[in-house]
N, C-alpha and C positions, 0 to 999 in steps of 0.2 A: 705071698698074700695079695700084693698089688697087681699080680698078673693073672688073677683068678676072676672069672666073670661073675661067680657067685658073690664075691665081695662087693662088686659094684651093683649087682642086682639087689642085694640087701639094702644098700643105701638108696637105690631107686625106689624101692617099696617104702622105706621110711620117709623120704622126702615127698613122695606122692601122697602118702597118708597125711603128712603135715600140711601139704598144700590143700588137700581136700578139707581138712579140719579148719584151716585158716579161712577158706572160702565160706564154709558153713558158719564159723564164728562171726565172720564179717556180716553175713546175711542176717544172723540172729541179732547182732548188735545194731545193724541198720534198721531192722524192724522195731527194736526197742527204742531207738532214737526217734524214728518216725512216730511211734506211739506217744512218746514223751512230748515231741514237738506238737502233735495234734492236741494232746491234753493241755499243753501250755497255751496254744492258740485259742482253744475253747474256753480256758480259764480267763484269758484276757478279754475275750469277747463277752463272757458273762459278767466280768467285773465292769466293763464299759457299759453293758446293758443295764446293770443295777444303778450305776451312777446316772445314766440318762433317764431311766424310769423314775428315779427319785426326782429329777429335775422336771420331768413331764407331769408327774403327780402333783408336784408343788405348784406348777403353773395352773393346772386344772383346778386345784383347790383354791388358789388365790383368786382365779377368775370366777369360780363358783361362789365364793364368799362375797365377792364384790357384786355379782349379779343378784345374789340373795338380799344383800343390803339395799340395793336400789329397788328391789321388788317390794320390800317391806315398808318403805317410807319414801315420801316425796322430798327431794332435796332441792335447795336453791342452786343456781348455776355456780355461785362462789363455793358452796359446799362440795359440789360434785368435782370441781376442778381441784380443790384442796385434797379430796379423797384420792383421786387418781394419781396426783403428784406424790402423795405420801406412800401409796402402794407401790408405785414404780421404783422409788428410791430404796425401798426395803428389799428389793429383789435384784441381785447383781446381774442376772442374765436378762433382765428386762430392757428392751430398747425404748419402749413407750407403752402407754395404755390409752385406749380410746373408749369413750362412752358415746354411742351414736343413738339418737332417739328417732322414733318413727315420725314422719312429717305431720305437722299440724297445719290446719287451714284456717285462714281468717276470711270470713264471708264466703267460704266455699271456693275461693279463687286463688288467694295468695298462699303459696306453699312455704311454710316456715320449717327450716331444718336447724338442728343443733347437734354438733358432733365435736366436742373438744378432744384434742389429742395432746397428751403431755409427752414431750421429747426429752429424755434424759441427756441426750447429747448437747442440745442447746439450752436445756433447763428453762423451757418456756412452754406456754400453751399455744397450740395452733388450732385453728378452726377449719375443719375439713370442708364444711359447706361453703367456705369462701373460695375454695379451689375448684370444686366440681360437685355435681349432684350424686351423692353416694347411694341414693336409692334407685338410680337409673340402671335397670337390668341389662341394658345394651352396652354398658361400659365394662371393660375388663377390670379396670381399676376399682370398680365398686363391688366386685364379687366377694370380697371379704365381709361385706355387709349383707348383700342380697342372698347369698347362699344360706347364711344362718337364718335369716328371716323366712325364706321359702321353706327350708327343711325343718325349721323349729327345733333344731338340735345343735349340739356343739360341733364345730367344724374346724379342722386344721387346714389351713390354706397351703397352696404351693408357694415357693419363694416368689417374691414380686418386688419391683422397685416402687416403693411408696411415693405417691405423687406429692405428698406433703413432707414425709420424712426424708425423701431423696436418698434412701438407703435400701439395700437388699434386706428384706425382712420376711418373717413368717408369722402369721396371725393364728391365735386360738380364740375363736369367737363363740360366745354363749349368749342366748337371749335372756332378757329379764322382762318381768311382767308387771302389769298394773290391773286394778279392778275398775270396771266401768260402773256407771250409776246403778246398774242392776246387780252388781256384785260378782259379775263374771270376769274371769281372768282373760286378759288379752296381752299380746306382745307389745311392750312399750318401747323396745329398742334392743340393743345388744352391747355387750362389753367385749372389747377386743384387746387381748394381751399380745404385744408384738415382741418377738425375739429377733435379734440380729443374726442373719444367716452366716455372716462372717464369724460371729462369736461362736456359733456351734462348730464351725470348721476348725477354728483355733482351739476350742475346747477338746475336740477329738484328736487334734494333733498332739496335745499334751498328755493324753491318757492312753494312747495306743502304744503297742510294743514295737521295739525294733528301731534300728537307726534310720531305716527308710520306710518303716511301716506307716500306714495311714488308715483312715476309715471314711466311709461315706454312708449316707442315709437316703433311702428311696421310699416312696409310698407304693401302695399296691397298683397304682396306675403307671408305675415305672418312671415317675417324675423325680428328679433329684431334689432332695431337701438340703443336703450338705455334701460338699465334695471339695477336695484340695484345689481343683481347677475351678475357681469361682466363676470364671466366664461361662462355664457350662450352666450355671444356675440362672444366668440372665438369658440363656437361650434354651428353654426347657424342651422345645420340640426337637431340636438338634440332639440334645442329650438323650432324649427318649429313643430316637432313631438309632443312636450309637448302641444303646443297651439292647435294642431289638436285634441288631446285627450280630450280637454275641450270644449264641444260643444258651451258653452255660448260665447266663444271668436270668433265664426263665425260672430257675430254681428259687429266685428271690420272691416270686409271687405265687409259686406253686406249693412251697413248703413254709412251715412256720420257723424252722431252723435247720441248719445243716452246714456243709462245707464242701468246697470243690477247689481244684488246682488249675490255674491257667496263667498265661503270661500277662504280667501287669505292665501297662503302657506307662504308668506313673513311675514305678520302681525300676522299669526297664529290665526285668528279670522274672523268672518263674516265681509265683507267689501263691500262698494259701489264702483262700477267701472263707472266712467264718461269718455266717450270717444268722440273725435271730430277729424275731418280731418283737417290737416294743409295745408298751401298753396302749399307745394310740394308733396301732396298726402300721406305723412306720417300720421299715426293715433296716436294721443296723448291720453293716458289713465291715468287719475288721480285716484289713489286708496286711499280711505279714510276709515278706520275702522268705522263701524256704531256707535260704542260707542264714537269715537272722534267727529263725526258729531253731536251727541246728548249730548255732554259733559256738556254744560251749562244747559241742561234740566234734567240731570240724577237725581239730588237730588229732583227736583219737581216731577218727575215721580215716584220715590220711596215714596215720601210723599203721592201721590195719591193712591199708592198701599196700604199703611198703612191705609189710610182713608177707603178704600174699605174693608180691613180686619176687621176694627173696626165695621163698620156698618153690615157686614156679621155676625160677632160674636154676636152683640146685637140682630140681627134677630133670630139667632139660639137659643140664651139663652131664649128669650121670647117665642119662639116656644116650647122649652123644658118645660118651666113653664106651658104652656097650655096643652101639651100632658101628662105630668106627674101629673098635678093638684097638684103642690107643696103646695099650700095653705091649702090642706086638711091634710097635716102632715103625710102621709103614710111613715113609716120608710124606706121601700124598695125603694119607689120612691124618697125619699130625698137622699138616697145614690146614686141612679142612676143619679140624678141631680148634686150632688157634683162631681161625677166622670166625668160626661159630661162637666161640667163647667171647671173643672181642665184641661181636655183634650183640650178644646177650647183655654184656656189661654196658655197652653204648646205649641200648634201648632202655635199660634201667635208669641210666642218667637222664635220658630224655623224658622218661616217665616222671621222675622226681621234678624236673623242670615244669612239666605240664601241669602237675597238680599244685604247683606253687605259683605259676604265672598268673592265675586268677584267684590267688589266695584271698580270703575275706580280709580286706584291709582294715575293717572295723576293729579287729583285735588289737590294733596298734593305738587306738584312741578311745578305749572304753570310758575313760574318765571325762571325755569331752561331752558337753551338753549342747546339742544342736539347738539353734534358735529357729523354730519353724512357725511360731505364732506369737500373737500379742500376749498370750497368757504367760509364756516363759519370761517375756520381758517384764510384765507387770509383777510377777512373783519375785524376780530378781530385784526390781526397784523397791518393792515393799520390804524385802529383807534388809537391804542397805539403809532404807529410811528408818526402819526399826532400830538398827544398830546406831544410827546417827542420832536419833532422839534420845537414846540412853546417855549420850555425851552431852547434848544440849537440846532441850525440847524445841528451841526456836529454829534450829537448823533443819534444812530440807534439801533433799537431792534435786539437782537441776538436770533434767533429761534433755539431751541433744540428739535427735535422730540423725544418723549418719549413713550415707550410702557409698558404696565402692563399686567401681567398674574398671576392669583391667583390659587394656588394649593389647599389650605385648608383654611377654615373659621371656627373658634371655639369660641363660646360665653362663655367667662369666667364668666361673671356675667351680670347684667342688662345693663351695658354700656361699659365694656371692652371686646374687641374682638381680639383674637389672629389670625393673618393672616400670612400665608406662601405663598410666591410668587416670581416672577421674574420681574425685571425692566431692560429695555435696553434703551440706549440713543445714538443718533447720534450727536456727538460733531464735529462742523465744524473745519477744519484744522487750521484756523486762530484764533481760540478761545483759550485764555490762561487759563488753568485750575488752580485754586487756591488750591483745596483740592483733596484728593483721591476720595471722594464722592461728586458728583455734585448736590445731592438732599437731602431734609429732609422731614420728616412727621411731620407737626406742631401739629397734634392731638395725638402724642405719649403719652401713659399713663405716669403719673408722678410717679408711684410706681414701684420700682425695676428696673432691667435691661430690658427695654421694647423694645429695638431695636438692632438687629444684622444684619449687612450687610456684605456679602461676595462677593468680586470681582470674577467673573467667566470667564472673557475673555476680550481681547482688540484686535480689528482687523481693519485694514485700508481698507476702501471701497470707491472708487471714491474720493470725496473731503471731507470725514468725517471719524472720528474714531468711531467705534461701541463698546461701553462699555456695558457689561452685568453684572448684579448683582443678587444674590439670597438674599432674606431678610426674616427675621422672626421678626414680630413686634406686639406689643400689643397696639391697638389704641382705644381711648375713643371716642365713638359716642353719640350724643344726640338723643336718641330714645324717642318716645312718647308712653307711655304704657296705656293711658286712656282707649282705646278700647281693651286691651288685653283680650282674645287671638285672636281677630279679627283684630288686627292692622298689619301694615306693618313696616318692619325695613329698613331704608335706610342707607347703608354704603357709606358715601360720603368721600372717601379716598382722602385727599388733599396732593398734591406733590408740593413743592416749591424749588426755588433755594436759597441757603443760603446767597448770597451777593446781597442785594437789589440794590445797586448802579451800578451793572453791566448791568442792563436793559435786563436781560435774561427772555425769555418767553418759558416755556415748552408747546409744542403743542402735541396732540396725534399723534402717528405714525400710522395713519390709513392705510397706504399702506402695513403695515406688518400683517394686519388682513384679513383673507379670507372674513369675513362678518363684517360689522360695524353696521348693524341694531340692535337695542337694543333687539329685540325679539329673536335674535340668541345668546344672552348672550356672546358677544365678551369679551375676556380677563378673562374668568372664566372657569376652567376645568369642563368638563361634568361629570367627575368621582368624583367630590367633594362630600364628605360624611357629610351630616347634617341631622341626623335622625329626628329632631324636626322642621326643616325648609326646605324651597324650594326656590331656586333662580328663580325669575321671569324674570328679565332683567338686562342689564348693559349698560352703555354708558358713554362717556366723556362729560365734560362741563367745561366752563371757570368760574372762580370766582376771585374776587379781594378783597384784604385785605388792610386796611389803618391802620398803626400803630399810626397815629396822633403823630408822633415823628420822629426826624431825627436820632434816635438810636446812638446819640453821635457824628455823623459825620456832622460837621458844613458846609462842602462844598459838601454835597450830591447833585448831579445834576440830579438824576433820578426822575421818577414819584413817587408820594406819595403812590399811590395804587400799591401794589405788586401783580403781576399776579400769580394766583394759578390754577394749572391744577387739576381738580377733576375727579376721577374715581368713578362713582356711581353704586352701586349694590343694587337692590331692592329684599328684602327677605320676604317671607310670612310664617307665623307660620303654622305648620301642626296641625290643630285644634283637631284632634283625640287624640294627646298626652296630650293636656290640659284637654280634657274631662276625660281621664283615670286617670290622676294624681290629678286633682282638683275637677271636677264636680261630678264624681262618688262617691268619699268619702262623699261629701256634701249631695248627694242624699241618700246615705245609712243612714247617721245620721238623715236626715229629716224623713225617714221611722221610725226610732227608736223613734224619738220624737213624731211622729204621734201615735205610739202604747202606749205611756205613759198613756193617759186617760183610756185605756182598762185594765190597771193593777189594777184599783180601782173600787169599786162599793158600793152602799148603798141600804139598804132596809128599808123603813119606817123611814128614817132619821138617821139610824145607819149604821156605816161602817161595811161591811161584807167581803170586800176583799181589800188587800193592806193597806199601811200606809204612813203617812207623811214623816217618815224617809227614807223610800225606794224611795219616789219621790224626796226628796232632794238629796240623793246619786246619783240617776240616772241622774237628771238634772245637778249636778256638774260634773259627768263623761262626759256627752255629751258636756258640756261647755268646759272642758279642752281639749277634743279631737279636737273640732272645733278651739280652741285657738291655739293649737300646729300646726294644719294644716295652720291656718292663718299666724302664725309667719313664718312658712317655706316658704309660698308664698312671704311674705315681704322680707325674707332673699334672696330669689332667684331673686326678682325684687325690688331692693332698690331705688324705685322712690319716690320723695318727694310728688307726688300727689296721688290721688285716682285711683284705677284700677277697671275696670268694674267687673272683676271676684271677686274682693275683696268685692264688695257690696253684693254678695251672702252670705258671712259670717255675715255681719251686719243684713241681713234679718233673717238668722238662729238664731242669738243671740236674736232678738226681738221675733221670734216665740217660742223659748225655754222659754223665760221669760213669755210670754203671756200664753202659754200652762201650764207651771208649776204653775203659779199663779191661773189659772182657776181650775186646779186639786186640789190645796191646799184649795181654797175657797169651792170647792165642798165637800171636806172631813171635813172641820172644821165648816161649817155653813150650815144652811138650809134657809138662808134669801134671796137667789137669785133664783127666779123662772127659769130664763134662764139656770141656771146650773142644776136645778133639773129636767128640761124637758127631759123625757125619758133617765134618767141616763147620763146627760151631752152630749146629742146627738148633740146639736147646735154646740158646739166647735169641736166635732169630725168631723162632715160633712163640717164645714167651714175651717178646717185646710189647706187642699190643695188649695182651691180657693184663700184664703188670701195669702198664701205663693207665689203662682204663679202669682197672681195679682200684688204683690209688686215687684217681679222680672220683670214683664212685664212693669210696669210703669218706673222702673229704666232703662230698656233697651231702651224704647222710648226716655227718657230724654237724655241719653248719645249719642245715635246714630242719634237723630233728634232734 
């Protein structure tokens, strides 16, 4: 049966059909995944659109009601200022409200202006007329007023730095009216509702999908209203030119809604852009990396690819059997088949490595909440304050903004990492410092002097003291080495306040970073030197730790869960280093073991070349070389579990034992026909296929 070409032809047809079906199934599955991802992206875009439209409608209604109120009745200055203060404080997204009146003239020469602006940030009234003439058409800073008066309609402004507010804002202006002596309506002034541009960006960060997803808003003139890179908002002409250079962005002004795929400079990968027009003619664009949209399906997609590769390999193997007529036992063809089979298995192993080398690392920390905006911080503080008030209404959380910057990262061993960096903290004026240092690293290594902190400065700014420190610490992290060298290392540097009962919460000082998006690696030096590793991303997150103890304090009135600020750094191994230091030596030893059977030969049952002693000595030498290399690997990575790369050594031990035994039996006895066939040819040609097949099976088992 095994020497019949029809037998192998049957299997060739079966495997070919299975391969074709698996490709078709993969294509169908990929289409369904793309449809689901597209639907998910559209759904998130529409969800974000509804939230923004509600906010826009609220702003327009509040501004309209205020303009209507001012049109119906004449109020005193004190009443106007009281009204705008009350209205601003009732709306969370409001930065401030301005009521600006048309100029009045005394004796036809003296121009009187009145434009009170209530700032929620400083909680006071500022008078714009004291800073500049807001009715002057030639001033860019007065366009929030002049455009509304000239057009006599409601106007949404482009982002601008308020000359009085000194903050990046967006105005929604609406005129209000008064009646002259003849009873005719005329414009008396305008009401301007000011939003913080940074608030919109933070808000969008919090509602968009994906670990690296974001959103931005443009108007029909292609001016940015909101964007993660806030510096683009302060340079509108530059931002406009950037958009013009990307032709795919023309869709944002040509269509009311749609989607397109392009490379995202922010996410640094291919992303899906879902855009839609808002009620005020702004265009919302939700950007979600393609991998994020397909995250839940990534493992299944890779499993489908593995299945395709298996059926393709089986098809090629049966085809080779037919072409080379392996059953006829031609020595030259047997060697060709052995080499081809080994090559197929080797390429399958490389393929599995390839699809796992850039595996979506976000699967490993789905429970982590990235801190990308003030909204995330505010929500966390509100939640802790709420829990704290339930214990004692008089207690309140103390927020200490904290920043981290790492200069150097050095892996001392498998789990201890030496870190050199800087920490700064903004301590409120009314906070009573108990110690010289207000922070600790709970993960500090227990061996030796593992932490050194040097105060570098103390400066009073506004209502807080800025403390700066340099530190040198050896931190112990819990890395997973099962998939080494294709694994990722996560440095989750935890920072805590030493006195739990003080109800202090460290929050990331995101205002001190130019970019907070994880793909820009905030808080890590671009010049950091790690020859065997590469930093992929960094971000802050919140974590809580429960001691399940009052730590000896009977009257402890704080929360049981201690707030922990975590600075996360994801690091990827440079695989070429592991290949050179570990895999190449194994490969060289495997070649030498393969050559072992070629050192002996028999003629008519008698040994003509080589001897048993030489085989034992060679096998022993190979074993000790492998063992020393294995021990060195274990010394470098002292993990309690098994390592993927370590399984290569176990395979080599087995292959050395099998090949040595086969050669010894070949020398000492003539009782095994399989060994006698063409001078032990069977074991010679099966060496590489068996070795690579064992590694292939282990690779599939570990990675899938």
